[in-house]
N, C-alpha and C positions, 0 to 999 in steps of 0.2 A: 449654478455651475455644478458639474460633476453629477448630473441627475440621471445618467444612463442607468438602465436596469443592471442589477448586480448579479454576480454568479455565486454559486455555492453558498447560498444563504447569507448574503451580505459580506462575504469574506473579501471580495474584490469589487472594484467599480470599473466598468468599461468606459473608455475615453477619459480616464483620470489624468489630470495634469501633474499628479505626483508620480514619482518613480516607484518601481516595485519595492525598493528599500524604504522609501518614505512611507508607502502604504503599510508596510509591515510595522513601522514605528507607530503610525496612527492607530493601527489595529491593537497593538499592545497597550497604548495609552487608553484607548477606548475600554479595554478590558479592565483596566485599573480603576477607572473613575465612574463607570456606568452601572456598577452592581447595586450600589445603595446611595441614598441622598447624603449620608454622612461622608462617604468617600468622595462624592462629587464636590460637596461644599468644602471639605477639607483641602481639596486640591485648589479650590478657588478662594481661599481665605483672604487673599489680597483684595478681592473684589467686594467682600462683605456678603452677608446673607441675602440681602434684597436683590442684588445683581445676580448672584448665583441662582436664586429662585427664578428670576426672570429668564436667565439663559436656559435653565432646565426646562421651563415651560416652552420656550422657543424651540429647543431641540426636539421635544416630544411632540409639538404641534405639527412638525414637518413629516410625521410618520405616514407612510403609505399603508401600513398595516400595524397591528398591535405588536409592540416589542415584547419578546418572550424572555423573561429572566433578567432583563436589563431595563434601565430607565429610558434609553434611546438606542437605536440601532447603530451599527458601524456606518451604514450608508448615510444616516442623518448626520452623524458626526463628521463624516468625510465632506458632505455638502457644506457644512459650517466652516470647516477649515479651508475649503476651496474659496469661499467668500473672503476669508481673511488673507490668504496668501496669494491668490491669483485673481481675485475679483476686481471688477471695475468700481466706479463710484456708486453705481446702483446696488451692486452686491454688498458693498461695505455699509451702505445706508440701511439695507434690509437687516444685516447682522446687528448694527448698532441699535436699530429700533427694537430688535428682539431683546437686547439688554435693557432698554428703557422701560418698555411696556408691551403688554399683549393687546392693548386697546387699539382701535383704528387710528386714533390720533395720539400725539404725545403732548403732555402738558409741559409748559416751560420749566416747572419745578422738577418734574421727573427727568427732563433732559439735563438740567443743571446738576442734579444730584448724581446722575450717571457719569457725566463727564468729570465732575469733581472726584468721584471715586476712582475713575481711570487715571486722573492726574495724580492722586494720592498714591496709587499703585505704581505709577511711572516713577515718581520720586523715590519711593521705597526701593524699587528695583535698581535704580541707577545711583543712589546716593553713596554706595560703598565703592564705586568704581574709582580708579586712581585719578581720573581727571578732576575729581572733586576734592582732592587732598588739601588744597590751599584755602578752601572755603569753609566758613564757620556754619555748618549745616544745622547746628543745634539752635541757631537763632531763627530758623525757618518755622513759621507757624501756619495754622489752618487758614489764617487771613491771607497769607502770601499765596497759598494754593488756591484759595477762592478767587483772588485777583487774577491768577494765571488762568483759571477756568473761565472767568468772565472775558478775558482777553481772547480765548479760543472762540467763544460764542458771541463776541461783540457784533459781528456782521449780522447775525440773526436777531439778537436781542434788541439792537438799536434800529432795526429796519422801520422806517416810517416815523422815527422820533425827530424832534426839533433839532435843527442844526445851529441854532443861535445860542449865544451865551457861553459860559465856561463849561468845561467837561463835567457832566453830572456824576453823582454817585452811581456806581454800578448796582443794578438791581434786576431781579427776575421779573419780566414783564407780566402784566395781568391781562385777562380777557382775550388771550390768543391761544392757539394750539398749533402744533406742527405735524407735518407728515414726513414720510420717507423722502419725498421730493425736496422738502425744505432742507433736510440733512444732506442729501446728495448735492444740492446747490451750494452748501456751505463748504464742502470738502476742498474745492479748488480755491476758495477764498481764504482758507485757513489751513495751509500745509502743515502747520504745527499740530493741528487736530489729527491728521492722518498719522503723523509720527508717533504721537502719544498712543493712539489706538493700536497701531501696528506693533509698537514696542511691547506693550502690555500683553496683548492677546497672543502674539507669536512667542513670547517668553513663557506664558502659561501653557501654551499648546505647541511645544517644539516638534519639528519634524526631523531632527537629527539628535543623536545621543552624545555627541562630542561637546562636553561642557566648555572646553577652551574656545571652540568655534562660537558657542552661544555668547560667551563673554566678549569675544572679539566683535561679534555683530552688535552687541549692546554698545560697546565703546565707539564703534564707527558710526552708529546712528545718533549718538549723543553729541549735541553741539555745545561743548564746554571748552573755553579757551584755556590754554596753559598759561597761567599768570600768577603773579604774586599779589595776594589780596591784602590791603591794609586792614588793621584792626577795626578802624572806623570807616565805613563807606555808606553811601546812600543806597547802594544796591543790596538786594538779597538774592539768593541763588535762582529763585523763580524769575525775577525781573531780568537777571543776567541772561538766563536761558532764552527768554522771550526776545530780548534785544539782539542777542547773538544770532538767533535763528533768522532774523530779518536782515542781517548783513549779507553782502556778497559772499559766496562760498569761500573764496580765497582769502577772506579777512577774518574768518571765524576761529582760526587756530591760536591766535596770540592777542592778548590785551596787555597794555602797559599803562599804569596810572602816571600821567605826566604832570597833572596839577590837581591839588585839593586845597581849598581854603583852610581846612583844618591843619594843614602842614605849612603852607606858605603865607597864610593870612589873607585878609580881605583887601587884596591889592590887584588892580587891573594891570599895572605894570608887570607884576609877577606873573599874572595869567598870560599876558602876551609873550613874555620872555620864555615861558615854558611850553607854549603850543606852536610857536612859529616854526614852519618847515618840518613838521613832525610826521606828515602823512595823514591818511584818513583817520577820523577820530569821532568819539561820542562825547557830546557835552551834556551833562546831567545836572539839573538844578532842583533844589527843594526850596519852596518859598515859605513865607511866614504862615500861610493858611494850611500848610501840609501838602499842597499839590507838588507832585514830582513829575518833571517833564524835561524835554531837551531836544537835541537834534543830532543827526548823523551827518557829518561833513565829509563829503566824498573826496575832497582834495585837501592838501595841506593848507593850513591857515597862513596868510601872508598879509602884510599891510598893503592896502590898496584903496584908491579913491573911488573905485567902482565895484559893483557886484561881480562875483566870480563863482567858480564851482561848476558842478554838472548836475544833470537831472537825476542822478542816482542818490542824491541827498534826500533826507526825509526828516520830518519832525515826529515826535512821539510823546505820549503820556504814560506814566506808570501809576499815578495816584491822582484822583480817586479811582481811576480805572485805566487799564491798558488800552493803547491805541497807536496805530501807525498811520501817518499821513504823508503820502507820497506826492511827488510834484505834478503840477498841472502843466498845460501848454500855454498858459496865459502870459507868463513872462519867465525870464531866466535869472531872477534875483535870488539865487540860492544861498550865497554866503557873502558876508561883508565884515571887514575888520579895519579899523582906522584908529589913530591915536595922535594927539598933539596938534590937530588941525583947527583953524579958526573958522572956516567957512563950511566945513563938512561935519556930519555927525561923528562923534568920537565914541567908539564902543564896538561891540560884537553883535552882529545881527544875522538872522536867517529868515528869508521870505518877506513878502510885502514890498514896502518902499520906505524911503527915508522918513523917519519920524512916525512910521506906521508899520512896524515890523511884525511879522508873525511871532518872532522871538527876538528879544533885544536885551542885552546887558550893557548898561551905561558905563562910561569910563570911571564913574565913581565906584563901580563894582557892586555896591550894596543894593542898587535899584535897577529895575528893568521894566519892560512892558511886553504884553502880548495883545496886540490890537488886531482882532480878526472878526469883524462884524460884517456880514454873518460868518464869513470864512476867509482865511488867508488866501490871497490870490495866487500865491506861488505854490503852496502845499495843500490847499483845501482843508486846512486844519482849523479847529475852533479856537477859542481863547484857551490857552494851555494853563495859565495861572489861575489862582483863585480870584484875583482881582486884576483889572486891566493893568494898573500900575502895581507892581509887586516888589516885595523886599526879599532879598536873597538871604537864606539861612545857610545853605550848603551848596557848593559848586564843585564838580569834578570833571576832569577831561581825561578820557582814556584813549590812547592811540591804539588802533586796531590793525591786525594783519602783521606780516613779517616786517621787521624793522627796516626802513628804507636805507639804501646805500647812500653814502655821502657823495656829493658831486664829483669829488676827485676819484672815487672808486668807479663811478660810471664812466669817467673819461678813460681810466685805465682799461676797463672792460672793453670799451669801444676800440682801444688800441690806436687812438688818434691823438695827435698833439695839436688840439684846436687852438687857433689864434683868438685871443680875447681882446675886447675893448677895455679901456681903462675903467669904464662904468661897470663892467662885470663884477668887479670886486668892491663896488661902492653902492650898497643898497640904498643909502640915504639919497644919493644923487639920482638914482633911477626913480625912486618914489617921487622926488620933487619934480623931475621932468614930466612924469606921468600926471602929476597933480595940475601942472600949468598947461597941459595939453600938448606938450612937445614930444614928438615921437623920435625914436632912434632910427633915423632913416637908413642907416647902414645895416640894420638888423636883417639877417638873412642873405646879405650880399657879400659876405666876407670870402675872400679868396684864400683857401687853405694853403695854397702854394706861395702866397705872397709873404715874403719875409720882411716887409716894411717895418722899420723900427720907429717907435715914438720917441721923440727927443725928450730930454729931461725938462726942457722949458715947456713943451706941450703938456707933459704930465702935470707939471706944477699948475698950469692954467686950468686943466680939466678938474683938478682936485679942489679948485676954488669955486666950483659950480654951486654947491650948497650954500656957501656963505653969500654969494652974489644974489641968489634967489631970495 
């Protein structure tokens, strides 16, 4: 892109996608960093010496003629920034390959180290933003950033690997190499990859001089929820960023911790009481083997004798490596929650089928299973836990998105005085009717203009339904 012949000795580029003002800023930046290697590497200290060397070689290799008095020409620099700001997946893949290596192919180790350095720079650039004020960033380690990097490269690094068994340790593959086409194919599969690359490179090479606009752009591109974070949590900032980025956009702004066994104890009853009717949520579990995994529930949890939820739900892993497992079209067994029944499973589940869930927490709370051989039919997920039957060490549930309005608020907003059945206010009666297969035949057929009153005798009889069952 931007490869038209230049005028006036590389001062301007014909057909540029940058405005005249932006080109003037690019030219000024080029003058500051292209004179010596020390100036260039000093400007790119966030990327480290190796990536700075690779980028310098890449910029110099694109020369149509020998650069005089500079390491690379304005036109070469303009072409690189065009790839960053206005390029398609092919352009971005070419630029990223230039950061990785000048060889024909890219080794997995070179690709991993390049992306890891970009992730480290990304975290350094964004950690001081106000959105992170509630998070304990000092607890973040290189290992967290490496897990984040493997999460970005997962689709590429696990290509062709076995789908059976538990989630393996993340590792750089052996005996393979990658091309620009491989990187290009990865971009649409890993939008977080694009965000990290764009955030880092556009911050290092800005095309405007307004610092407040740069900070505003950084804030708007960073998916960090406004939330109060407990002192003890399963999550680290990298894991939170990864999960939040995979949520629907309208749910990324707020998180609320509604349950933690560190606070409420190892009690399934407490878990149920704190998650019922709360809205979309993230369930996060750490088992005794150190595996961290869970699921995103797209609808509010409710006691139900049947599976419910929508195809927007997904399962995930955070340790030993990141992974997102979305729904298949095989079945609609997305969510399940039941308690106190004699003939049905009692516990919380996602995916699979009764007694063979992709993710299951038993009503005992301390135990669960992840039966997915070779894959969960609902989410195409592998065995999430370290062992098929696992022991719970820590469990958290975070409600995500704006706090849902109460039913009474919804009715007020609608401006309607809806007529209610006596069962509307009796959740136990509704659940029991559902359990024995009795439908509320009048549901959906209420006449809003009908002022029929229910006698006190009728109310008394209706309220005896649970005990009669």
